[in-house]
KEFI-638037 format. One record per atom (N, C-alpha, C, O): residue in one letter; atom name; x, y negated, z. Coordinates in Angstrom, 2 decimals, decimal comma. Atoms other than C-alpha are relative to their C-alpha. Layout:
ATOM   type   atom        xx        yy        zz
ATOM      a     CA         X         Y         Z
...
END
This chain:
ATOM   type   atom        xx        yy        zz
ATOM      x      N     -0,73     -0,50     -0,98
ATOM      x     CA      7,89    -20,04      8,43
ATOM      x      C      0,28      1,34     -0,54
ATOM      x      O     -0,73      1,86     -1,01
ATOM      x      N     -0,68     -1,45      0,22
ATOM      x     CA      9,82    -16,59      7,61
ATOM      x      C     -0,19      0,20     -1,67
ATOM      x      O     -0,02      1,34     -2,10
ATOM      x      N     -0,28     -0,10      1,42
ATOM      x     CA      9,64    -17,13      3,79
ATOM      x      C      1,17      0,34     -0,64
ATOM      x      O      1,11      1,11     -1,60
ATOM      x      N     -1,32     -0,28      0,45
ATOM      x     CA     13,34    -17,02      3,12
ATOM      x      C      0,30      1,69      0,35
ATOM      x      O      0,79      2,43     -0,50
ATOM      x      N     -0,07     -1,40     -0,52
ATOM      x     CA     13,37    -13,52      5,27
ATOM      x      C     -0,68      0,56     -0,78
ATOM      x      O     -0,01      1,21     -1,58
ATOM      x      N      0,91     -1,01      0,92
ATOM      x     CA     10,35    -11,89      3,38
ATOM      x      C      0,39     -0,22     -1,49
ATOM      x      O      0,18      0,78     -2,19
ATOM      x      N     -0,31      0,08      1,60
ATOM      x     CA     11,53    -13,19     -0,29
ATOM      x      C      1,53      0,67      0,12
ATOM      x      O      1,81      1,33     -0,88
ATOM      x      N     -1,34     -0,68      0,16
ATOM      x     CA     15,12    -11,88      0,39
ATOM      x      C     -0,31      1,62      0,09
ATOM      x      O      0,25      2,40     -0,68
ATOM      x      N      0,33     -1,44      0,06
ATOM      x     CA     13,66     -8,46      1,31
ATOM      x      C     -0,87      0,19     -1,14
ATOM      x      O     -0,75      1,35     -1,54
ATOM      x      N      0,98     -0,45      0,87
ATOM      x     CA     11,04     -8,43     -1,32
ATOM      x      C      0,89     -0,08     -1,49
ATOM      x      O      0,82      0,76     -2,38
ATOM      x      N     -0,40      0,53      1,67
ATOM      x     CA     13,06    -10,13     -4,50
ATOM      x      C      1,99      0,34      0,29
ATOM      x      O      2,72      0,20     -0,69
ATOM      x      N     -1,19      0,21      0,14
ATOM      x     CA     16,73     -9,69     -3,31
ATOM      x      C      0,71     -1,75      0,03
ATOM      x      O      0,10     -2,72     -0,42
ATOM      x      N     -0,48      0,97     -0,70
ATOM      x     CA     19,12    -12,46     -2,02
ATOM      x      C      0,02     -1,21     -1,53
ATOM      x      O     -0,81     -2,11     -1,64
ATOM      x      N      0,08      0,76      1,23
ATOM      x     CA     19,86    -14,27     -5,54
ATOM      x      C     -1,13     -0,49     -0,71
ATOM      x      O     -1,09     -1,61     -1,24
ATOM      x      N      1,33      0,56      0,23
ATOM      x     CA     16,09    -14,37     -6,58
ATOM      x      C     -0,61     -0,65      0,98
ATOM      x      O     -1,38     -1,57      0,68
ATOM      x      N      0,76      0,98     -1,11
ATOM      x     CA     14,94    -15,64     -3,10
ATOM      x      C      0,67     -1,30     -0,36
ATOM      x      O     -0,02     -2,29     -0,58
ATOM      x      N     -0,55      1,44     -0,11
ATOM      x     CA     17,85    -18,41     -3,44
ATOM      x      C     -0,58     -0,85     -1,06
ATOM      x      O     -0,83     -2,05     -0,96
ATOM      x      N      0,50      0,75      1,22
ATOM      x     CA     16,58    -19,19     -6,83
ATOM      x      C     -1,21     -0,65      0,27
ATOM      x      O     -1,25     -1,88      0,21
ATOM      x      N      1,02      0,66     -0,33
ATOM      x     CA     13,13    -19,68     -5,88
ATOM      x      C     -0,13     -0,99      1,25
ATOM      x      O     -0,96     -1,89      1,35
ATOM      x      N     -0,05      0,64     -1,25
ATOM      x     CA     13,86    -21,02     -2,62
ATOM      x      C      0,61     -1,72     -0,15
ATOM      x      O     -0,01     -2,73      0,19
ATOM      x      N     -0,95      0,98     -0,06
ATOM      x     CA     16,66    -23,65     -3,27
ATOM      x      C     -0,40     -0,76     -1,38
ATOM      x      O      0,04     -1,91     -1,45
ATOM      x      N      0,41      0,72      1,12
ATOM      x     CA     15,16    -24,72     -6,78
ATOM      x      C     -1,54     -0,46     -0,05
ATOM      x      O     -1,99     -1,07     -1,03
ATOM      x      N      1,31      0,17     -0,19
ATOM      x     CA     11,57    -25,03     -5,54
ATOM      x      C     -0,72      0,45     -1,35
ATOM      x      O     -1,66     -0,20     -1,81
ATOM      x      N      0,82     -0,50      1,12
ATOM      x     CA     10,48    -23,04     -8,56
ATOM      x      C     -1,47      0,45      0,10
ATOM      x      O     -1,84      1,33      0,88
ATOM      x      N      1,35     -0,55     -0,15
ATOM      x     CA      6,84    -22,71     -9,17
ATOM      x      C     -0,11      1,10     -1,23
ATOM      x      O      0,35      1,00     -2,36
ATOM      x      N      0,11     -1,44      0,83
ATOM      x     CA      5,93    -19,20    -10,70
ATOM      x      C     -1,47      0,19     -0,24
ATOM      x      O     -2,34     -0,01      0,61
ATOM      x      N      1,43     -0,36      0,32
ATOM      x     CA      2,82    -18,20    -12,58
ATOM      x      C     -0,16      1,78      0,52
ATOM      x      O      0,68      2,55      1,00
ATOM      x      N      0,24     -1,25     -0,54
ATOM      x     CA      0,96    -14,98    -11,88
ATOM      x      C      0,77      1,37     -0,59
ATOM      x      O      1,12      2,36      0,05
ATOM      x      N     -0,81     -0,98      0,75
ATOM      x     CA      2,68    -12,90    -14,65
ATOM      x      C      1,32      0,05      0,52
ATOM      x      O      1,88      1,15      0,60
ATOM      x      N     -1,40     -0,21     -0,33
ATOM      x     CA      6,07    -13,87    -13,37
ATOM      x      C     -0,03      0,62      1,58
ATOM      x      O      0,84      1,43      1,89
ATOM      x      N      0,03     -0,86     -1,25
ATOM      x     CA      4,91    -12,84     -9,49
ATOM      x      C     -0,28      1,30     -0,40
ATOM      x      O      0,07      2,11      0,46
ATOM      x      N      0,27     -1,48      0,22
ATOM      x     CA      3,80     -9,51    -11,17
ATOM      x      C      1,18      0,53     -0,46
ATOM      x      O      1,50      1,70     -0,22
ATOM      x      N     -1,65     -0,40      0,65
ATOM      x     CA      7,30     -9,31    -12,92
ATOM      x      C      1,02      0,11      1,24
ATOM      x      O      1,77      1,08      1,33
ATOM      x      N     -0,72     -0,39     -1,05
ATOM      x     CA      9,02     -9,91     -9,62
ATOM      x      C     -0,28      0,84      0,99
ATOM      x      O      0,56      0,94      1,88
ATOM      x      N      0,42     -0,87     -0,95
ATOM      x     CA      7,09     -7,40     -7,60
ATOM      x      C     -0,94     -0,61      1,02
ATOM      x      O     -1,57      0,10      1,80
ATOM      x      N      0,70      0,29     -0,87
ATOM      x     CA      5,36     -9,73     -5,73
ATOM      x      C     -1,84      0,08      0,01
ATOM      x      O     -2,48     -0,05      1,06
ATOM      x      N      1,37     -0,50      0,19
ATOM      x     CA      1,78     -9,01     -6,70
ATOM      x      C     -0,24      1,49     -0,92
ATOM      x      O      0,47      1,73     -1,90
ATOM      x      N      0,01     -1,39      0,70
ATOM      x     CA      0,75     -5,47     -8,00
ATOM      x      C     -0,92     -0,11     -1,18
ATOM      x      O     -0,86      0,68     -2,12
ATOM      x      N      0,99      0,14      1,54
ATOM      x     CA     -1,89     -6,58    -10,66
ATOM      x      C     -0,14     -1,58     -0,24
ATOM      x      O     -0,08     -2,42      0,67
ATOM      x      N      0,40      1,34      0,29
ATOM      x     CA     -2,64     -9,77    -12,48
ATOM      x      C     -1,24      0,45     -1,21
ATOM      x      O     -1,12      1,29     -2,09
ATOM      x      N      1,03     -0,66      0,76
ATOM      x     CA     -6,10     -9,56    -14,13
ATOM      x      C     -0,55     -1,76     -0,71
ATOM      x      O     -0,49     -2,80     -0,06
ATOM      x      N      0,68      0,91      0,72
ATOM      x     CA     -7,70    -12,15    -16,60
ATOM      x      C     -1,21     -0,66      1,00
ATOM      x      O     -1,71      0,04      1,88
ATOM      x      N      1,07      0,90     -0,74
ATOM      x     CA    -10,30    -14,74    -15,02
ATOM      x      C     -1,16      0,74     -0,37
ATOM      x      O     -1,73      1,30      0,57
ATOM      x      N      1,44     -0,83      0,33
ATOM      x     CA    -13,33    -13,04    -16,74
ATOM      x      C      0,07      1,44      0,42
ATOM      x      O     -0,94      2,11      0,63
ATOM      x      N      0,49     -1,47     -0,57
ATOM      x     CA    -12,37     -9,62    -15,62
ATOM      x      C      0,42      0,19      1,48
ATOM      x      O      0,40      1,29      2,03
ATOM      x      N     -0,47     -0,11     -1,32
ATOM      x     CA    -11,03    -10,64    -12,13
ATOM      x      C     -1,07      0,93      1,12
ATOM      x      O     -0,72      1,98      1,66
ATOM      x      N      1,14     -0,43     -0,70
ATOM      x     CA    -14,26     -9,78    -10,17
ATOM      x      C     -0,25      1,46     -0,25
ATOM      x      O     -0,26      2,20      0,73
ATOM      x      N     -0,03     -1,24      0,45
ATOM      x     CA    -14,69     -6,55    -12,13
ATOM      x      C      1,16      0,89      0,58
ATOM      x      O      0,97      1,87      1,29
ATOM      x      N     -1,08     -0,96     -0,34
ATOM      x     CA    -11,24     -5,15    -11,60
ATOM      x      C      0,08     -0,18      1,52
ATOM      x      O      0,28      0,89      2,09
ATOM      x      N     -0,23     -0,40     -1,58
ATOM      x     CA    -11,03     -5,88     -7,78
ATOM      x      C     -1,18      0,70      0,63
ATOM      x      O     -1,09      1,31      1,69
ATOM      x      N      1,11     -0,84     -0,21
ATOM      x     CA    -14,32     -4,45     -7,57
ATOM      x      C      0,33      1,47     -0,14
ATOM      x      O      0,11      2,23      0,80
ATOM      x      N     -0,60     -1,35      0,47
ATOM      x     CA    -12,93     -1,26     -9,17
ATOM      x      C      1,02      0,37      1,00
ATOM      x      O      0,89      1,41      1,66
ATOM      x      N     -0,86     -0,26     -0,92
ATOM      x     CA     -9,95     -1,51     -7,09
ATOM      x      C     -0,31      0,29      1,44
ATOM      x      O      0,29      1,21      2,00
ATOM      x      N      0,67      0,11     -1,13
ATOM      x     CA    -11,87     -2,08     -3,86
ATOM      x      C     -0,78      1,46      0,34
ATOM      x      O     -0,89      2,11      1,38
ATOM      x      N      1,01     -0,99     -0,26
ATOM      x     CA    -14,16      0,58     -4,64
ATOM      x      C      0,61      1,67      0,06
ATOM      x      O      0,15      2,63      0,69
ATOM      x      N     -1,07     -1,32     -0,05
ATOM      x     CA    -11,49      3,51     -5,27
ATOM      x      C      0,67      0,00      1,35
ATOM      x      O      0,93      1,11      1,82
ATOM      x      N     -0,93     -0,06     -0,89
ATOM      x     CA     -9,57      2,41     -2,29
ATOM      x      C     -1,16      0,57      1,30
ATOM      x      O     -0,79      1,29      2,22
ATOM      x      N      0,58     -0,46     -1,17
ATOM      x     CA    -12,80      2,93      0,00
ATOM      x      C     -0,66      1,25     -0,33
ATOM      x      O     -1,56      1,64      0,41
ATOM      x      N      0,50     -1,47      0,17
ATOM      x     CA    -13,62      6,32     -1,53
ATOM      x      C      1,14      1,12      0,71
ATOM      x      O      0,89      2,31      0,88
ATOM      x      N     -0,98     -0,88     -0,63
ATOM      x     CA    -10,38      7,73      0,13
ATOM      x      C     -0,08     -0,21      1,57
ATOM      x      O     -0,64     -1,16      2,12
ATOM      x      N      0,25     -0,23     -1,44
ATOM      x     CA    -10,04      8,81      3,78
ATOM      x      C      0,64     -1,20      0,60
ATOM      x      O      1,75     -1,57      0,22
ATOM      x      N     -0,80      1,18     -0,52
ATOM      x     CA     -9,32      5,76      5,93
ATOM      x      C      0,78      0,56      1,09
ATOM      x      O      1,46     -0,29      1,67
ATOM      x      N     -0,96     -0,03     -0,99
ATOM      x     CA     -7,49      7,60      8,48
ATOM      x      C      1,28      0,18     -0,78
ATOM      x      O      2,22     -0,57     -0,53
ATOM      x      N     -0,88     -0,05      0,86
ATOM      x     CA     -5,23      8,88      5,83
ATOM      x      C      0,80     -1,08     -0,93
ATOM      x      O      1,91     -0,87     -1,42
ATOM      x      N     -0,33      1,41      0,54
ATOM      x     CA     -4,74      5,40      4,24
ATOM      x      C      0,67     -0,70      1,36
ATOM      x      O      1,79     -1,22      1,37
ATOM      x      N     -1,14      0,75     -0,83
ATOM      x     CA     -3,83      4,03      7,58
ATOM      x      C      1,03      0,60      0,63
ATOM      x      O      1,67     -0,14      1,37
ATOM      x      N     -1,20     -0,71     -0,25
ATOM      x     CA     -1,23      6,60      8,37
ATOM      x      C      0,97     -0,23     -1,52
ATOM      x      O      2,20     -0,14     -1,44
ATOM      x      N     -0,81      0,02      1,16
ATOM      x     CA      0,03      6,13      4,68
ATOM      x      C      0,73     -1,72      0,24
ATOM      x      O      1,91     -2,01      0,03
ATOM      x      N     -0,23      1,11     -0,04
ATOM      x     CA     -0,03      2,42      5,40
ATOM      x      C      1,09     -0,44      1,61
ATOM      x      O      1,81     -1,44      1,63
ATOM      x      N     -1,03     -0,14     -0,96
ATOM      x     CA      2,01      2,81      8,82
ATOM      x      C      1,28      0,58     -0,37
ATOM      x      O      2,37      0,05     -0,15
ATOM      x      N     -1,36     -0,20      0,53
ATOM      x     CA      4,41      4,97      7,19
ATOM      x      C      0,68     -1,24     -0,80
ATOM      x      O      1,75     -1,74     -0,46
ATOM      x      N     -0,79      1,06      0,85
ATOM      x     CA      5,22      2,29      4,60
ATOM      x      C      0,34     -1,20      0,78
ATOM      x      O      1,42     -1,67      0,42
ATOM      x      N     -0,37      1,01     -0,92
ATOM      x     CA      5,36     -0,56      7,25
ATOM      x      C      1,29      0,84      0,74
ATOM      x      O      2,34      0,20      0,73
ATOM      x      N     -1,13     -0,45     -0,66
ATOM      x     CA      7,83      1,80      9,17
ATOM      x      C      1,26      0,25     -0,84
ATOM      x      O      2,41      0,21     -0,40
ATOM      x      N     -1,04     -0,34      0,77
ATOM      x     CA      9,72      2,67      6,20
ATOM      x      C      1,02     -1,36     -0,12
ATOM      x      O      2,22     -1,24     -0,37
ATOM      x      N     -0,89      1,45      0,26
ATOM      x     CA     11,08     -1,19      6,01
ATOM      x      C      0,75     -0,06      1,25
ATOM      x      O      1,65     -0,88      1,13
ATOM      x      N     -0,76      0,41     -1,11
ATOM      x     CA     12,59     -1,19      9,37
ATOM      x      C      0,82      1,18      0,72
ATOM      x      O      1,97      1,08      1,14
ATOM      x      N     -0,33     -1,07     -0,93
ATOM      x     CA     12,89      2,27     11,10
ATOM      x      C      1,26      0,48     -0,88
ATOM      x      O      1,29      0,31     -2,10
ATOM      x      N     -1,09     -1,03      0,42
ATOM      x     CA     16,42      4,50     10,63
ATOM      x      C     -1,11      1,11     -0,55
ATOM      x      O     -2,30      1,25     -0,26
ATOM      x      N      0,63     -0,98      0,81
ATOM      x     CA     15,57      7,37      8,31
ATOM      x      C     -0,36      1,26      1,10
ATOM      x      O     -1,44      1,84      1,01
ATOM      x      N      0,32     -1,02     -1,04
ATOM      x     CA     15,67      9,93     11,27
ATOM      x      C     -1,29     -0,16      0,98
ATOM      x      O     -1,86      0,76      1,55
ATOM      x      N      1,18      0,64     -1,15
ATOM      x     CA     12,94      8,00     13,45
ATOM      x      C     -1,11     -0,21     -0,98
ATOM      x      O     -2,26     -0,10     -0,56
ATOM      x      N      0,96      0,00      0,74
ATOM      x     CA     11,09      7,47     10,32
ATOM      x      C     -0,61      1,27     -0,49
ATOM      x      O     -1,82      1,36     -0,69
ATOM      x      N      0,55     -1,34      0,09
ATOM      x     CA     10,78     11,07      9,54
ATOM      x      C     -0,62      0,31      1,12
ATOM      x      O     -1,53      1,13      0,99
ATOM      x      N      0,74     -0,60     -1,10
ATOM      x     CA      9,62     11,59     12,80
ATOM      x      C     -1,31     -0,37      0,13
ATOM      x      O     -2,27      0,39      0,12
ATOM      x      N      1,55      1,02      0,43
ATOM      x     CA      6,76      9,18     12,61
ATOM      x      C     -0,74      0,36     -1,02
ATOM      x      O     -1,96      0,39     -0,83
ATOM      x      N      0,80     -0,73      1,31
ATOM      x     CA      5,70     10,60      9,12
ATOM      x      C     -0,54      1,32      0,50
ATOM      x      O     -1,76      1,47      0,61
ATOM      x      N      0,27     -1,24     -0,57
ATOM      x     CA      5,72     14,07     10,49
ATOM      x      C     -1,31     -0,29      0,95
ATOM      x      O     -2,49     -0,05      0,68
ATOM      x      N      1,24      0,10     -1,14
ATOM      x     CA      3,62     13,21     13,55
ATOM      x      C     -1,29     -0,37     -0,64
ATOM      x      O     -2,29      0,29     -0,40
ATOM      x      N      1,24      0,52      0,65
ATOM      x     CA      1,06     11,31     11,48
ATOM      x      C     -0,46      0,94     -0,89
ATOM      x      O     -1,68      1,10     -0,93
ATOM      x      N      0,48     -0,75      0,65
ATOM      x     CA      1,03     13,84      9,00
ATOM      x      C     -0,87      1,22      0,58
ATOM      x      O     -1,92      1,60      0,06
ATOM      x      N      0,38     -0,95     -0,96
ATOM      x     CA      0,37     16,58     11,70
ATOM      x      C     -1,41     -0,46      0,58
ATOM      x      O     -2,33      0,33      0,78
ATOM      x      N      1,18      0,40     -0,79
ATOM      x     CA     -2,28     14,34     13,34
ATOM      x      C     -0,84     -0,16     -1,25
ATOM      x      O     -1,97      0,24     -1,02
ATOM      x      N      1,09      0,24      1,21
ATOM      x     CA     -4,10     13,60      9,95
ATOM      x      C     -0,67      1,36     -0,52
ATOM      x      O     -1,83      1,49     -0,92
ATOM      x      N      0,52     -1,45      0,63
ATOM      x     CA     -4,34     17,33      8,88
ATOM      x      C     -0,82      0,74      1,22
ATOM      x      O     -0,99      1,96      1,11
ATOM      x      N      0,59     -0,53     -1,11
ATOM      x     CA     -6,20     17,99     12,25
ATOM      x      C     -1,26     -0,74     -0,29
ATOM      x      O     -2,25     -0,17      0,18
ATOM      x      N      1,35      0,47      0,23
ATOM      x     CA     -9,05     15,76     11,15
ATOM      x      C     -0,96      0,39     -0,58
ATOM      x      O     -0,78      1,17     -1,52
ATOM      x      N      1,22     -0,69      1,00
ATOM      x     CA    -12,62     16,43      9,96
ATOM      x      C      0,24     -0,24     -1,63
ATOM      x      O     -0,03      0,47     -2,60
ATOM      x      N     -0,31      0,47      1,58
ATOM      x     CA    -11,49     14,50      6,84
ATOM      x      C      0,72      0,80     -0,90
ATOM      x      O      0,38      0,97     -2,07
ATOM      x      N     -0,68     -0,64      0,50
ATOM      x     CA     -8,84     16,55      6,11
ATOM      x      C     -0,21      1,35     -0,29
ATOM      x      O      0,41      1,95     -1,17
ATOM      x      N      0,80     -1,44      0,16
ATOM      x     CA    -10,95     19,96      6,57
ATOM      x      C     -0,69      0,11     -1,05
ATOM      x      O     -0,81      1,10     -1,77
ATOM      x      N      1,24      0,02      0,94
ATOM      x     CA    -13,50     18,67      4,44
ATOM      x      C      0,78      0,08     -1,63
ATOM      x      O      0,38      0,74     -2,59
ATOM      x      N     -0,50      0,12      1,15
ATOM      x     CA    -10,94     17,71      1,74
ATOM      x      C      0,76      1,27     -0,54
ATOM      x      O      0,98      1,42     -1,74
ATOM      x      N     -0,66     -1,27      0,25
ATOM      x     CA     -9,21     21,01      1,76
ATOM      x      C     -1,57      1,04     -0,50
ATOM      x      O     -1,59      1,68     -1,55
ATOM      x      N      1,33     -0,76      0,43
ATOM      x     CA    -12,87     22,80      1,45
ATOM      x      C     -0,62     -0,53     -1,42
ATOM      x      O     -1,20      0,14     -2,27
ATOM      x      N      0,63      0,92      1,19
ATOM      x     CA    -13,87     20,12     -1,16
ATOM      x      C      0,98      0,43     -1,32
ATOM      x      O      0,46      0,62     -2,42
ATOM      x      N     -0,74     -0,53      0,95
ATOM      x     CA    -10,65     21,23     -3,23
ATOM      x      C     -0,20      1,35     -0,59
ATOM      x      O     -0,20      1,77     -1,75
ATOM      x      N      0,19     -1,68      0,36
ATOM      x     CA    -11,21     24,82     -3,02
ATOM      x      C     -1,23      0,27     -0,76
ATOM      x      O     -1,12      0,97     -1,77
ATOM      x      N      1,25      0,22      0,69
ATOM      x     CA    -14,88     24,42     -4,13
ATOM      x      C     -0,17     -0,84     -0,92
ATOM      x      O     -1,30     -1,09     -1,32
ATOM      x      N      0,30      0,85      0,98
ATOM      x     CA    -14,16     22,09     -6,58
ATOM      x      C     -0,76     -1,15     -0,30
ATOM      x      O     -1,26     -1,38     -1,40
ATOM      x      N      1,04      0,87     -0,20
ATOM      x     CA    -16,06     19,32     -5,63
ATOM      x      C      0,69     -1,35      0,77
ATOM      x      O      1,68     -1,33      1,50
ATOM      x      N     -0,53      1,35     -0,90
ATOM      x     CA    -15,53     15,65     -4,27
ATOM      x      C     -0,18      0,10      1,26
ATOM      x      O     -1,26      0,64      1,51
ATOM      x      N     -0,12     -0,05     -1,03
ATOM      x     CA    -14,87     15,43     -0,87
ATOM      x      C     -1,30     -0,91      0,54
ATOM      x      O     -1,84     -1,69     -0,24
ATOM      x      N      0,80      0,73     -0,58
ATOM      x     CA    -17,40     13,91      1,49
ATOM      x      C      0,51     -0,77      1,15
ATOM      x      O      0,15     -0,30      2,23
ATOM      x      N     -0,70      0,30     -0,91
ATOM      x     CA    -15,41     11,74      3,63
ATOM      x      C     -1,03     -0,89      1,15
ATOM      x      O     -2,02     -1,59      0,91
ATOM      x      N      0,81      0,71     -1,33
ATOM      x     CA    -16,68     10,44      7,29
ATOM      x      C      0,91     -0,80      0,83
ATOM      x      O      0,43     -1,48      1,74
ATOM      x      N     -0,61      0,93     -0,87
ATOM      x     CA    -13,87      8,71      8,76
ATOM      x      C      0,44      0,48      1,24
ATOM      x      O      0,78     -0,23      2,18
ATOM      x      N     -0,31     -0,46     -1,32
ATOM      x     CA    -13,13     11,03     11,28
ATOM      x      C      0,98      1,30      0,13
ATOM      x      O      1,27      1,74      1,24
END
């Protein structure tokens, strides 16, 4: 339910129609080429590669990541002016967090930030 709507937005109407109408099965490399997935890993490397990506994400400020995810979602459906209003509100809100202040201090002190999630 909703696959044609989603595929059309992700791949364009021609590619979505090809996949839906011809019932094409695609492999991981094709999904990556189409932009349906961002990474493809060989089986022996999969667990280590996923662990590295999740570890990297876990090291970022969660409130900033949340705001970025909301911005990405909003960019898909809001008109530009409304999107920019939402984005700047999130930016300002995040600039007042403890994590933002810590990141600025850490940058100036040339050290990794100690992110607390607040």
